[in-house]
KOLKOL-138905 format. One line per field, with one value per atom (N, C-alpha, C): residue number from 1; residue in three letters; atom name; x, y, z. Coordinates in steps of 0.1 Angstrom, whole numbers. Layout:
BEGIN
n NUM,...
res ala,...
atom CA,...
east X,...
north Y,...
up Z,...
This chain:
BEGIN
n 1,1,1,2,2,2,3,3,3,4,4,4,5,5,5,6,6,6,7,7,7,8,8,8,9,9,9,10,10,10,11,11,11,12,12,12,13,13,13,14,14,14,15,15,15,16,16,16,17,17,17,18,18,18,19,19,19,20,20,20,21,21,21,22,22,22,23,23,23,24,24,24,25,25,25,26,26,26,27,27,27,28,28,28,29,29,29,30,30,30,31,31,31,32,32,32,33,33,33,34,34,34,35,35,35,36,36,36,37,37,37,38,38,38,39,39,39,40,40,40,41,41,41,42,42,42,43,43,43,44,44,44,45,45,45,46,46,46,47,47,47,48,48,48,49,49,49,50,50,50,51,51,51,52,52,52,53,53,53,54,54,54,55,55,55,56,56,56,57,57,57,58,58,58,59,59,59,60,60,60,61,61,61,62,62,62,63,63,63,64,64,64,65,65,65,66,66,66,67,67,67,68,68,68,69,69,69,70,70,70,71,71,71,72,72,72,73,73,73,74,74,74,75,75,75,76,76,76,77,77,77,78,78,78,79,79,79,80,80,80,81,81,81,82,82,82,83,83,83,84,84,84,85,85,85,86,86,86,87,87,87,88,88,88,89,89,89,90,90,90,91,91,91,92,92,92,93,93,93,94,94,94,95,95,95,96,96,96,97,97,97,98,98,98,99,99,99,100,100,100,101,101,101,102,102,102,103,103,103,104,104,104,105,105,105,106,106,106,107,107,107,108,108,108,109,109,109,110,110,110,111,111,111,112,112,112,113,113,113,114,114,114,115,115,115,116,116,116,117,117,117,118,118,118,119,119,119,120,120,120,121,121,121,122,122,122,123,123,123,124,124,124,125,125,125,126,126,126,127,127,127,128,128,128,129,129,129,130,130,130,131,131,131,132,132,132,133,133,133,134,134,134,135,135,135,136,136,136,137,137,137,138,138,138,139,139,139,140,140,140,141,141,141,142,142,142,143,143,143,144,144,144,145,145,145,146,146,146,147,147,147,148,148,148,149,149,149,150,150,150,151,151,151,152,152,152,153,153,153,154,154,154,155,155,155,156,156,156,157,157,157,158,158,158,159,159,159,160,160,160,161,161,161,162,162,162,163,163,163,164,164,164,165,165,165,166,166,166,167,167,167,168,168,168,169,169,169,170,170,170,171,171,171,172,172,172,173,173,173,174,174,174,175,175,175,176,176,176,177,177,177,178,178,178,179,179,179,180,180,180,181,181,181,182,182,182,183,183,183,184,184,184,185,185,185,186,186,186,187,187,187,188,188,188,189,189,189,190,190,190,191,191,191,192,192,192,193,193,193,194,194,194,195,195,195,196,196,196,197,197,197,198,198,198,199,199,199,200,200,200,201,201,201,202,202,202,203,203,203,204,204,204,205,205,205,206,206,206,207,207,207,208,208,208,209,209,209,210,210,210,211,211,211,212,212,212,213,213,213,214,214,214,215,215,215,216,216,216,217,217,217,218,218,218,219,219,219,220,220,220,221,221,221,222,222,222,223,223,223,224,224,224,225,225,225,226,226,226,227,227,227,228,228,228,229,229,229,230,230,230,231,231,231,232,232,232,233,233,233,234,234,234,235,235,235,236,236,236,237,237,237,238,238,238,239,239,239,240,240,240,241,241,241,242,242,242,243,243,243,244,244,244,245,245,245,246,246,246,247,247,247,248,248,248,249,249,249,250,250,250,251,251,251,252,252,252,253,253,253,254,254,254,255,255,255,256,256,256,257,257,257,258,258,258,259,259,259,260,260,260,261,261,261,262,262,262,263,263,263,264,264,264,265,265,265,266,266,266,267,267,267,268,268,268,269,269,269,270,270,270,271,271,271,272,272,272,273,273,273,274,274,274,275,275,275,276,276,276,277,277,277,278,278,278,279,279,279,280,280,280,281,281,281,282,282,282,283,283,283,284,284,284,285,285,285,286,286,286,287,287,287,288,288,288
res met,met,met,thr,thr,thr,ala,ala,ala,ser,ser,ser,ala,ala,ala,ser,ser,ser,leu,leu,leu,ala,ala,ala,arg,arg,arg,arg,arg,arg,leu,leu,leu,trp,trp,trp,gln,gln,gln,arg,arg,arg,tyr,tyr,tyr,glu,glu,glu,ala,ala,ala,ile,ile,ile,his,his,his,asp,asp,asp,leu,leu,leu,ile,ile,ile,tyr,tyr,tyr,phe,phe,phe,ser,ser,ser,arg,arg,arg,gln,gln,gln,ala,ala,ala,leu,leu,leu,asp,asp,asp,ser,ser,ser,ala,ala,ala,thr,thr,thr,ala,ala,ala,leu,leu,leu,gly,gly,gly,leu,leu,leu,arg,arg,arg,gly,gly,gly,phe,phe,phe,trp,trp,trp,met,met,met,gly,gly,gly,tyr,tyr,tyr,phe,phe,phe,gly,gly,gly,phe,phe,phe,arg,arg,arg,met,met,met,ala,ala,ala,pro,pro,pro,leu,leu,leu,gly,gly,gly,ala,ala,ala,val,val,val,asp,asp,asp,pro,pro,pro,ala,ala,ala,val,val,val,ala,ala,ala,thr,thr,thr,ala,ala,ala,ile,ile,ile,cys,cys,cys,tyr,tyr,tyr,gly,gly,gly,phe,phe,phe,his,his,his,pro,pro,pro,ser,ser,ser,arg,arg,arg,val,val,val,tyr,tyr,tyr,arg,arg,arg,ala,ala,ala,leu,leu,leu,pro,pro,pro,asp,asp,asp,ala,ala,ala,trp,trp,trp,ser,ser,ser,tyr,tyr,tyr,ala,ala,ala,ser,ser,ser,pro,pro,pro,ala,ala,ala,asp,asp,asp,ala,ala,ala,ile,ile,ile,ala,ala,ala,ala,ala,ala,arg,arg,arg,glu,glu,glu,ala,ala,ala,ala,ala,ala,met,met,met,asp,asp,asp,glu,glu,glu,ser,ser,ser,leu,leu,leu,arg,arg,arg,ser,ser,ser,val,val,val,leu,leu,leu,gly,gly,gly,pro,pro,pro,ala,ala,ala,val,val,val,glu,glu,glu,phe,phe,phe,pro,pro,pro,glu,glu,glu,leu,leu,leu,ala,ala,ala,glu,glu,glu,ala,ala,ala,ala,ala,ala,glu,glu,glu,leu,leu,leu,ala,ala,ala,trp,trp,trp,thr,thr,thr,ala,ala,ala,ala,ala,ala,gln,gln,gln,leu,leu,leu,ala,ala,ala,glu,glu,glu,ile,ile,ile,ala,ala,ala,gly,gly,gly,arg,arg,arg,pro,pro,pro,leu,leu,leu,ala,ala,ala,ala,ala,ala,ala,ala,ala,asn,asn,asn,gln,gln,gln,ala,ala,ala,leu,leu,leu,pro,pro,pro,arg,arg,arg,pro,pro,pro,ala,ala,ala,leu,leu,leu,ala,ala,ala,his,his,his,val,val,val,ala,ala,ala,leu,leu,leu,trp,trp,trp,gln,gln,gln,ala,ala,ala,ser,ser,ser,thr,thr,thr,val,val,val,leu,leu,leu,arg,arg,arg,glu,glu,glu,his,his,his,arg,arg,arg,gly,gly,gly,asp,asp,asp,gly,gly,gly,his,his,his,asn,asn,asn,ala,ala,ala,val,val,val,leu,leu,leu,val,val,val,ser,ser,ser,arg,arg,arg,ser,ser,ser,ile,ile,ile,ser,ser,ser,pro,pro,pro,val,val,val,gln,gln,gln,ala,ala,ala,his,his,his,leu,leu,leu,leu,leu,leu,lys,lys,lys,leu,leu,leu,ala,ala,ala,ala,ala,ala,gly,gly,gly,glu,glu,glu,ser,ser,ser,asp,asp,asp,pro,pro,pro,glu,glu,glu,leu,leu,leu,leu,leu,leu,arg,arg,arg,ile,ile,ile,gly,gly,gly,arg,arg,arg,gly,gly,gly,phe,phe,phe,ala,ala,ala,ala,ala,ala,ala,ala,ala,asp,asp,asp,trp,trp,trp,ala,ala,ala,ala,ala,ala,gly,gly,gly,gln,gln,gln,leu,leu,leu,glu,glu,glu,leu,leu,leu,thr,thr,thr,glu,glu,glu,arg,arg,arg,gly,gly,gly,leu,leu,leu,leu,leu,leu,asp,asp,asp,glu,glu,glu,arg,arg,arg,gly,gly,gly,glu,glu,glu,leu,leu,leu,thr,thr,thr,ser,ser,ser,ala,ala,ala,gly,gly,gly,his,his,his,his,his,his,glu,glu,glu,his,his,his,glu,glu,glu,leu,leu,leu,ile,ile,ile,glu,glu,glu,gln,gln,gln,leu,leu,leu,thr,thr,thr,asp,asp,asp,ala,ala,ala,ala,ala,ala,ala,ala,ala,glu,glu,glu,gln,gln,gln,pro,pro,pro,trp,trp,trp,leu,leu,leu,ala,ala,ala,leu,leu,leu,gly,gly,gly,glu,glu,glu,ala,ala,ala,gly,gly,gly,ala,ala,ala,ile,ile,ile,arg,arg,arg,leu,leu,leu,leu,leu,leu,thr,thr,thr,leu,leu,leu,leu,leu,leu,his,his,his,pro,pro,pro,leu,leu,leu,ala,ala,ala,ala,ala,ala,thr,thr,thr,val,val,val,val,val,val,gly,gly,gly,ser,ser,ser,gly,gly,gly,val,val,val,val,val,val,pro,pro,pro,ala,ala,ala,leu,leu,leu,ser,ser,ser,pro,pro,pro,val,val,val,gly,gly,gly,val,val,val,val,val,val,trp,trp,trp,pro,pro,pro,asp,asp,asp
atom N,CA,C,N,CA,C,N,CA,C,N,CA,C,N,CA,C,N,CA,C,N,CA,C,N,CA,C,N,CA,C,N,CA,C,N,CA,C,N,CA,C,N,CA,C,N,CA,C,N,CA,C,N,CA,C,N,CA,C,N,CA,C,N,CA,C,N,CA,C,N,CA,C,N,CA,C,N,CA,C,N,CA,C,N,CA,C,N,CA,C,N,CA,C,N,CA,C,N,CA,C,N,CA,C,N,CA,C,N,CA,C,N,CA,C,N,CA,C,N,CA,C,N,CA,C,N,CA,C,N,CA,C,N,CA,C,N,CA,C,N,CA,C,N,CA,C,N,CA,C,N,CA,C,N,CA,C,N,CA,C,N,CA,C,N,CA,C,N,CA,C,N,CA,C,N,CA,C,N,CA,C,N,CA,C,N,CA,C,N,CA,C,N,CA,C,N,CA,C,N,CA,C,N,CA,C,N,CA,C,N,CA,C,N,CA,C,N,CA,C,N,CA,C,N,CA,C,N,CA,C,N,CA,C,N,CA,C,N,CA,C,N,CA,C,N,CA,C,N,CA,C,N,CA,C,N,CA,C,N,CA,C,N,CA,C,N,CA,C,N,CA,C,N,CA,C,N,CA,C,N,CA,C,N,CA,C,N,CA,C,N,CA,C,N,CA,C,N,CA,C,N,CA,C,N,CA,C,N,CA,C,N,CA,C,N,CA,C,N,CA,C,N,CA,C,N,CA,C,N,CA,C,N,CA,C,N,CA,C,N,CA,C,N,CA,C,N,CA,C,N,CA,C,N,CA,C,N,CA,C,N,CA,C,N,CA,C,N,CA,C,N,CA,C,N,CA,C,N,CA,C,N,CA,C,N,CA,C,N,CA,C,N,CA,C,N,CA,C,N,CA,C,N,CA,C,N,CA,C,N,CA,C,N,CA,C,N,CA,C,N,CA,C,N,CA,C,N,CA,C,N,CA,C,N,CA,C,N,CA,C,N,CA,C,N,CA,C,N,CA,C,N,CA,C,N,CA,C,N,CA,C,N,CA,C,N,CA,C,N,CA,C,N,CA,C,N,CA,C,N,CA,C,N,CA,C,N,CA,C,N,CA,C,N,CA,C,N,CA,C,N,CA,C,N,CA,C,N,CA,C,N,CA,C,N,CA,C,N,CA,C,N,CA,C,N,CA,C,N,CA,C,N,CA,C,N,CA,C,N,CA,C,N,CA,C,N,CA,C,N,CA,C,N,CA,C,N,CA,C,N,CA,C,N,CA,C,N,CA,C,N,CA,C,N,CA,C,N,CA,C,N,CA,C,N,CA,C,N,CA,C,N,CA,C,N,CA,C,N,CA,C,N,CA,C,N,CA,C,N,CA,C,N,CA,C,N,CA,C,N,CA,C,N,CA,C,N,CA,C,N,CA,C,N,CA,C,N,CA,C,N,CA,C,N,CA,C,N,CA,C,N,CA,C,N,CA,C,N,CA,C,N,CA,C,N,CA,C,N,CA,C,N,CA,C,N,CA,C,N,CA,C,N,CA,C,N,CA,C,N,CA,C,N,CA,C,N,CA,C,N,CA,C,N,CA,C,N,CA,C,N,CA,C,N,CA,C,N,CA,C,N,CA,C,N,CA,C,N,CA,C,N,CA,C,N,CA,C,N,CA,C,N,CA,C,N,CA,C,N,CA,C,N,CA,C,N,CA,C,N,CA,C,N,CA,C,N,CA,C,N,CA,C,N,CA,C,N,CA,C,N,CA,C,N,CA,C,N,CA,C,N,CA,C,N,CA,C,N,CA,C,N,CA,C,N,CA,C,N,CA,C,N,CA,C,N,CA,C,N,CA,C,N,CA,C,N,CA,C,N,CA,C,N,CA,C,N,CA,C,N,CA,C,N,CA,C,N,CA,C,N,CA,C,N,CA,C,N,CA,C,N,CA,C,N,CA,C,N,CA,C,N,CA,C,N,CA,C,N,CA,C,N,CA,C,N,CA,C,N,CA,C,N,CA,C,N,CA,C,N,CA,C,N,CA,C,N,CA,C,N,CA,C,N,CA,C,N,CA,C,N,CA,C,N,CA,C,N,CA,C,N,CA,C,N,CA,C,N,CA,C,N,CA,C,N,CA,C,N,CA,C,N,CA,C,N,CA,C,N,CA,C,N,CA,C,N,CA,C,N,CA,C,N,CA,C,N,CA,C,N,CA,C,N,CA,C,N,CA,C,N,CA,C,N,CA,C,N,CA,C,N,CA,C,N,CA,C
east 311,305,315,315,324,322,332,330,319,318,307,294,293,280,276,285,283,278,284,280,266,263,249,239,242,233,231,242,242,234,236,228,213,210,196,190,197,192,188,194,191,180,181,171,158,158,145,136,141,133,127,134,129,118,120,110,97,98,87,77,80,70,58,60,48,38,41,31,25,32,28,25,30,28,13,9,-5,-8,2,0,-3,5,3,-11,-14,-27,-39,-38,-48,-49,-37,-37,-44,-41,-47,-62,-67,-81,-88,-81,-87,-89,-80,-82,-93,-98,-108,-103,-90,-84,-88,-95,-102,-93,-89,-81,-66,-59,-44,-39,-44,-38,-41,-53,-56,-47,-44,-35,-21,-17,-4,-2,-11,-9,-11,-21,-23,-11,-5,7,20,21,33,33,22,21,19,15,12,23,36,46,45,39,38,26,17,5,-6,-18,-29,-28,-18,-16,-27,-29,-39,-33,-42,-37,-28,-29,-20,-6,-5,9,15,6,11,15,8,11,25,27,40,51,49,60,63,53,55,60,57,62,57,56,54,40,30,16,8,-2,-12,-21,-24,-32,-45,-51,-63,-61,-49,-46,-46,-40,-38,-52,-59,-72,-82,-81,-90,-87,-75,-71,-72,-67,-67,-76,-82,-80,-89,-97,-106,-99,-87,-80,-80,-79,-78,-91,-102,-115,-117,-109,-109,-99,-87,-76,-68,-64,-55,-41,-33,-19,-12,-15,-9,-14,-26,-32,-25,-23,-16,-2,5,19,20,11,11,7,-2,-6,5,12,22,34,37,48,43,31,26,26,22,22,36,46,60,66,62,66,61,48,43,48,50,54,69,77,91,93,85,86,82,71,66,77,83,92,106,111,125,126,115,115,124,132,140,151,154,164,161,148,145,151,155,161,176,182,196,204,216,223,228,229,233,222,210,199,199,201,202,214,225,236,233,226,221,212,203,194,201,211,219,227,233,240,231,220,210,204,201,195,204,217,227,228,229,229,217,205,193,193,198,197,208,219,229,225,215,211,206,212,208,194,185,171,166,175,171,166,154,149,143,142,138,126,114,103,99,99,95,106,118,129,129,126,126,115,103,91,94,100,102,114,124,135,131,120,116,108,104,96,105,100,108,112,123,128,119,115,107,116,109,116,122,115,120,130,141,152,147,139,135,126,118,109,118,128,137,145,149,155,146,134,124,123,121,119,132,144,156,157,153,153,143,132,123,128,135,141,151,159,170,164,154,148,141,134,128,138,149,160,165,167,171,160,148,137,135,136,135,146,158,169,167,162,159,149,139,129,136,145,152,161,167,175,165,154,145,140,137,134,145,157,169,172,168,170,158,148,135,129,128,122,109,97,84,81,71,68,66,58,55,68,76,89,98,98,106,102,89,84,88,86,89,104,113,127,130,123,124,120,108,103,113,118,127,140,143,155,152,140,136,134,131,130,116,106,93,83,71,61,53,51,45,31,22,8,7,14,14,18,28,33,24,19,10,-3,-10,-22,-20,-10,-7,-5,2,4,-7,-17,-29,-29,-20,-20,-28,-34,-42,-32,-37,-29,-24,-33,-30,-18,-17,-6,7,6,18,23,13,16,23,17,23,37,39,52,62,58,67,71,61,64,74,72,81,96,97,110,116,108,112,118,110,114,127,130,142,154,151,161,165,156,159,153,142,136,135,135,133,118,115,101,94,102,97,96,100,99,111,122,134,144,153,163,173,175,186,199,210,222,222,215,213,204,194,186,193,201,209,218,224,232,224,213,204,200,195,191,202,214,225,229,229,232,223,210,200,203,206,209,222,232,245,243,235,232,224,215,207,216,225,235,243,248,256,248,235,227,224,225,222,234,246,257,260,255,258,257,246,245,256,260,271,284,287,299,299,288,287,289,283,285,299,305,319,319,329,330,329,336,336,322,315,301,292,293,285,287,299,302,297,299,294,279,272,257,253,261,258,259,269,270,259,255,244,231,228,215,214,225,223,214,217,208,193,192,178,170,177,170,168,178,176,164,162,151,138,137,125,122,132,130,126,133,130,116,111,97,86,89,78,68,69,59,59,71,73,75,66,69,80,88,99,95,84,79,65,64,52,47,35,31,39,45,53,67,73,87,93,106,114,121,121,130,142,153,166,174,171,178,192,202,216,217
north 483,474,466,466,458,443,436,421,416,422,418,422,434,438,429,425,415,402,398,385,387,398,401,399,404,402,388,381,366,358,361,354,357,370,373,365,364,356,342,337,323,323,331,330,336,345,351,340,331,320,312,309,301,309,321,330,330,332,335,323,312,301,305,314,319,325,331,338,329,318,311,296,290,276,273,261,257,256,251,250,263,274,287,293,291,297,289,276,269,272,275,278,292,301,314,313,305,304,297,287,281,290,300,310,320,320,329,341,342,353,351,360,359,365,357,361,362,363,363,374,387,398,399,394,394,384,372,363,369,376,382,392,401,411,405,396,389,382,374,366,376,385,393,403,409,419,413,400,394,397,395,398,412,421,435,437,427,428,432,436,440,454,456,470,474,488,493,495,497,497,509,520,531,528,521,517,506,497,486,492,502,508,515,522,529,519,508,499,491,487,479,488,501,511,510,498,497,495,497,494,507,507,518,516,526,524,515,517,509,494,490,476,471,478,474,475,486,488,477,471,460,447,447,435,437,449,453,465,466,457,444,442,431,417,416,403,399,410,407,403,405,401,386,380,366,358,364,357,367,363,372,371,380,379,366,362,350,338,338,327,327,338,339,335,338,334,318,313,298,291,297,291,292,303,304,295,293,283,269,265,252,250,261,260,258,265,264,250,244,230,221,222,214,217,230,235,230,233,229,214,206,192,187,194,191,194,206,210,204,203,198,183,177,163,158,148,143,153,163,172,180,180,187,180,167,160,159,165,164,173,168,177,190,190,203,213,209,219,224,215,219,229,226,236,249,249,261,269,262,268,275,268,274,286,286,298,310,306,317,323,314,319,328,324,333,346,346,359,368,361,369,375,368,373,384,383,394,406,406,417,429,440,453,457,460,462,477,486,500,505,511,516,506,493,482,475,480,475,460,457,443,433,437,428,426,437,437,428,429,421,406,403,389,383,392,387,384,391,389,376,369,357,345,336,325,316,309,300,287,284,272,259,249,237,230,230,222,231,224,231,238,232,238,250,249,261,272,269,279,285,277,283,293,289,299,311,310,322,331,325,333,340,333,339,351,349,360,372,370,381,389,381,386,394,388,395,408,408,420,430,426,434,442,434,440,449,444,452,466,465,478,487,482,490,496,487,492,503,503,514,526,525,537,543,535,539,547,541,548,561,562,575,585,580,589,594,586,590,597,600,606,598,585,576,572,575,572,557,551,537,535,543,541,542,552,554,542,537,525,513,511,500,503,515,518,516,520,517,502,494,480,474,479,475,479,491,495,487,482,473,458,456,442,432,437,428,424,428,423,425,419,420,433,442,455,454,446,445,438,427,420,429,437,446,457,464,475,471,460,456,450,442,436,446,456,467,476,475,483,497,500,513,514,525,528,532,530,534,548,557,571,573,565,566,563,552,547,558,564,574,586,590,602,599,587,583,583,578,578,592,601,615,621,618,624,619,606,600,605,608,614,628,635,649,649,639,638,633,629,624,609,602,588,578,582,574,583,576,583,583,588,589,576,565,552,544,551,544,536,537,529,538,531,537,545,558,566,562,568,566,569,581,585,575,570,560,547,542,530,533,544,548,548,554,555,541,533,520,511,512,504,510,523,529,525,525,520,506,497,483,482,490,490,495,506,511,501,494,484,472,468,457,462,474,479,479,483,484,470,460,446,438,443,435,433,441,441,427,419,406,397,398,389,393,406,410,405,405,400,385,378,363,360,367,364,359,362,358,343,335,321,315,320,315,319,331,336,328,326,318,303,298,284,284,294,294,296,304,306,292,284,271,262,262,253,257,270,275,272,271,270,258,246,235,237,242,244,254,266,276,271,264,259,249,241,232,240,250,258,265,271,278,267,256,246,239,240,234,242,254,263,268,265,270,285,291,305,310,319,324,333,333,342,356,359,373,373,380,379,393,394,407,410,401,403,409,403,407,397,397,388,378,366,355,355,355,356,343,333,321,323,316,317,309
up -589,-579,-572,-559,-551,-552,-549,-549,-540,-528,-519,-524,-531,-536,-548,-556,-567,-561,-550,-543,-538,-533,-528,-539,-551,-562,-566,-566,-570,-560,-547,-537,-538,-541,-543,-554,-565,-577,-573,-562,-558,-548,-537,-526,-530,-540,-545,-551,-558,-564,-553,-543,-532,-525,-522,-515,-523,-536,-545,-545,-540,-539,-531,-522,-514,-522,-534,-542,-552,-557,-569,-567,-556,-555,-552,-557,-555,-540,-532,-518,-511,-515,-510,-514,-526,-531,-524,-523,-516,-501,-495,-481,-478,-487,-486,-488,-497,-500,-488,-482,-470,-459,-458,-447,-450,-462,-466,-474,-477,-484,-499,-504,-517,-528,-537,-549,-546,-557,-556,-547,-549,-542,-528,-524,-509,-502,-509,-504,-503,-514,-514,-503,-501,-491,-477,-476,-463,-458,-466,-463,-461,-470,-470,-458,-455,-444,-431,-429,-416,-406,-409,-398,-392,-399,-394,-385,-384,-377,-387,-382,-390,-395,-404,-409,-418,-418,-427,-441,-451,-465,-468,-461,-463,-460,-448,-444,-453,-457,-466,-480,-485,-497,-496,-485,-483,-482,-475,-473,-486,-493,-505,-517,-517,-526,-540,-546,-560,-564,-555,-559,-559,-568,-567,-554,-547,-535,-537,-548,-551,-551,-555,-555,-540,-532,-518,-510,-513,-506,-510,-521,-524,-516,-510,-502,-487,-483,-469,-466,-454,-443,-443,-454,-454,-451,-455,-452,-437,-429,-414,-408,-416,-411,-414,-422,-425,-418,-416,-409,-402,-390,-382,-387,-385,-389,-384,-371,-366,-374,-378,-386,-400,-406,-419,-418,-407,-406,-405,-397,-395,-408,-416,-428,-439,-439,-449,-446,-434,-430,-434,-431,-435,-450,-457,-472,-477,-471,-476,-473,-462,-459,-471,-474,-485,-498,-501,-514,-517,-507,-509,-510,-502,-504,-518,-523,-536,-547,-546,-557,-555,-543,-541,-539,-535,-533,-522,-524,-513,-508,-516,-512,-500,-495,-483,-471,-473,-462,-463,-473,-475,-465,-461,-452,-458,-471,-478,-476,-476,-474,-459,-450,-436,-434,-441,-440,-446,-457,-464,-454,-448,-439,-427,-422,-411,-415,-427,-431,-434,-441,-444,-432,-422,-410,-402,-402,-395,-402,-415,-423,-420,-420,-418,-404,-394,-381,-379,-387,-386,-394,-402,-410,-401,-404,-397,-403,-394,-398,-396,-392,-390,-404,-404,-416,-426,-421,-430,-423,-424,-416,-420,-433,-436,-432,-434,-429,-414,-407,-392,-387,-393,-389,-391,-403,-405,-397,-395,-387,-372,-367,-354,-352,-363,-361,-356,-349,-344,-355,-353,-364,-365,-377,-379,-376,-371,-367,-379,-390,-402,-410,-414,-420,-433,-442,-454,-452,-442,-439,-433,-425,-419,-431,-441,-452,-460,-461,-468,-459,-446,-438,-438,-437,-438,-452,-463,-476,-476,-469,-469,-461,-450,-443,-453,-459,-468,-480,-486,-498,-493,-482,-477,-473,-467,-464,-477,-487,-500,-505,-505,-510,-503,-489,-482,-486,-488,-492,-506,-515,-529,-529,-520,-519,-515,-506,-501,-512,-520,-532,-541,-544,-554,-549,-536,-530,-531,-528,-529,-543,-553,-567,-573,-565,-569,-581,-579,-588,-582,-587,-582,-585,-579,-582,-597,-603,-618,-626,-622,-629,-628,-616,-613,-622,-623,-632,-646,-651,-665,-668,-658,-660,-661,-653,-653,-667,-672,-684,-696,-696,-706,-706,-695,-694,-698,-701,-705,-694,-682,-671,-667,-674,-670,-682,-681,-691,-688,-698,-696,-690,-696,-692,-678,-677,-664,-653,-655,-644,-642,-652,-650,-643,-649,-643,-630,-628,-615,-604,-607,-597,-595,-604,-602,-608,-617,-623,-636,-638,-651,-662,-674,-686,-685,-679,-678,-669,-658,-649,-656,-664,-671,-681,-688,-698,-691,-680,-673,-668,-663,-658,-669,-681,-692,-697,-697,-700,-691,-678,-668,-670,-673,-675,-688,-698,-711,-708,-700,-697,-689,-681,-674,-682,-695,-703,-701,-694,-691,-700,-707,-717,-730,-742,-754,-758,-769,-773,-775,-777,-779,-765,-755,-742,-739,-746,-744,-737,-730,-722,-731,-726,-732,-726,-730,-724,-709,-706,-692,-685,-692,-686,-682,-691,-688,-676,-675,-664,-651,-651,-639,-635,-644,-641,-634,-640,-635,-621,-620,-607,-596,-599,-589,-585,-595,-591,-583,-586,-579,-565,-563,-550,-542,-548,-541,-537,-545,-542,-530,-530,-519,-506,-507,-495,-490,-498,-494,-490,-491,-488,-473,-464,-450,-444,-446,-440,-444,-457,-462,-457,-455,-448,-434,-427,-414,-413,-423,-423,-427,-435,-439,-454,-461,-475,-477,-469,-470,-468,-458,-456,-467,-472,-483,-495,-499,-511,-509,-498,-495,-497,-491,-493,-508,-515,-529,-536,-533,-539,-535,-522,-518,-523,-525,-530,-545,-553,-567,-572,-567,-572,-567,-556,-550,-559,-561,-569,-584,-589,-603,-603,-593,-593,-592,-584,-583,-597,-603,-616,-626,-626,-636,-635,-623,-620,-628,-631,-637,-628,-615,-605,-604,-604,-604,-618,-623,-637,-637,-648,-649,-650,-657,-658,-652,-641,-633,-628,-622,-616,-604,-598,-586,-589,-599,-602,-611,-611,-620,-613,-617,-612,-620,-614,-621,-621,-630,-630,-636,-631,-636,-649
């Protein structure tokens, strides 16, 4: 792994915690409910897909990659009958204003946060978005007036940039959505039932995916990583890091390291608040 790729991973570990407030904070959940978005997953897909417009569930399933179609079809297109994408974008920004004020307290007014927002926004705008639909849609949104909301929006661009690249890596390695989840579980990065049920897969899907990985020599009969499985998992992560390093190369090493330093206390506060669960249906928060 190159130094810049390693830096990309460390930055992700910080801005991901900030981004994930949109899924778990009380303010975000209340905001989605107020729009008429019913249940966690309708709010999740409504807020996450809104920058793309009123996409249909087939498109959302393809872009998100890791969900069974049935999970997405239960949320879309119904979400758009309750709230337009523009309404959802406005609601999520308002929710992030309230959520970050609640979690970070006076720090939202600190000059260090404004500096972090400026650096993150610059990196997000420098991110190359060819082949990255969610990153592109979020990058095209106007900059929020409030620094802490701009920091959240920039974090969202950067995490979707990384996520879009991660999906491309999985496709290139012939790793299906179920197989990707099972590799994550075997590496101890998530809770099995939360991940399976959250992503909408049946136990039979899980069993079939495990058999496929066993036949490929990546899992053993107990569902644990083999030597080849460890190598494949680490290779996927390294390739994802490499695909995510471009914004930081564009920003420059000094700026990236400075942002890493500025984000550390903010991410630590979010993680320490307990608002975002470490093991969740969405993914893993990586505290340092």
